[in-house]
C-alpha positions as CSV (number, residue, x, y, z in Angstrom):
1,X,-37.1,60.3,12.9
2,X,-35.3,63.5,12.3
3,X,-32.9,62.8,9.8
4,X,-29.8,63.9,11.8
5,X,-30.0,61.3,13.7
6,X,-29.4,58.5,11.2
7,X,-26.2,57.0,11.0
8,X,-25.3,54.8,7.9
9,X,-22.6,52.8,6.9
10,X,-19.7,52.5,4.7
11,X,-17.6,50.2,4.0
12,X,-14.3,51.3,3.7
13,X,-12.2,49.6,0.3
14,X,-9.0,49.2,2.0
15,X,-9.7,47.8,4.9
16,X,-13.8,45.9,4.6
17,X,-14.6,47.8,7.8
18,X,-17.2,49.0,8.8
19,X,-18.2,53.0,9.5
20,X,-21.2,55.1,10.8
21,X,-22.0,57.9,9.0
22,X,-24.2,60.7,11.0
23,X,-26.3,61.6,7.9
24,X,-25.2,65.1,8.5
25,X,-22.3,64.5,7.2
26,X,-23.7,63.5,3.2
27,X,-21.4,64.9,1.1
28,X,-18.7,65.2,2.6
29,X,-15.3,63.1,2.2
30,X,-14.3,60.7,5.1
31,X,-12.1,58.7,6.8
32,X,-11.8,54.9,7.6
33,X,-11.7,55.1,11.5
34,X,-9.6,51.5,11.2
35,X,-7.0,52.4,8.7
36,X,-7.8,56.2,7.7
37,X,-8.4,55.7,4.1
38,X,-10.9,57.3,1.9
39,X,-14.0,56.2,2.1
40,X,-16.3,56.6,-0.7
41,X,-18.9,60.1,0.2
42,X,-22.4,59.0,1.1
43,X,-25.4,61.0,-1.1
44,X,-28.8,60.6,0.2
45,X,-30.6,63.1,-2.3
46,X,-30.1,62.5,-6.3
47,X,-27.5,64.9,-7.7
48,X,-27.7,66.9,-10.5
49,X,-25.3,66.3,-13.5
50,X,-24.8,68.6,-17.1
51,X,-22.8,67.9,-19.3
52,X,-19.9,69.9,-18.2
53,X,-19.7,67.7,-14.8
54,X,-20.7,64.3,-15.3
55,X,-17.3,62.9,-16.3
56,X,-15.4,64.3,-14.0
57,X,-17.9,63.4,-11.4
58,X,-17.6,59.5,-12.6
59,X,-13.8,60.1,-12.6
60,X,-13.5,61.1,-8.7
61,X,-16.6,58.6,-7.3
62,X,-15.1,55.7,-5.9
63,X,-18.3,54.5,-5.5
64,X,-20.9,52.8,-7.2
65,X,-23.7,54.6,-9.6
66,X,-27.8,54.4,-10.6
67,X,-27.3,57.2,-14.0
68,X,-31.4,58.5,-14.8
69,X,-30.5,60.2,-18.6
70,X,-33.1,61.7,-20.2
71,X,-34.2,64.2,-23.0
72,X,-36.8,65.8,-24.2
73,X,-37.0,64.6,-28.2
């Protein structure tokens, strides 16, 4: 399937409405079509975060986060 045609459902944390979000909007903020509250940003690919960006991302992102840590030792 062409990624440009993929649609994902993102649940609004304010009113619970299911919002259809096209894949091309991944990584961009959006608003609920029902209550106009902020929707969690849809990420389709893993983000590579470092020491300087990890904490800021966690503090600003309202959705669930799955983290994988790696060390060379």
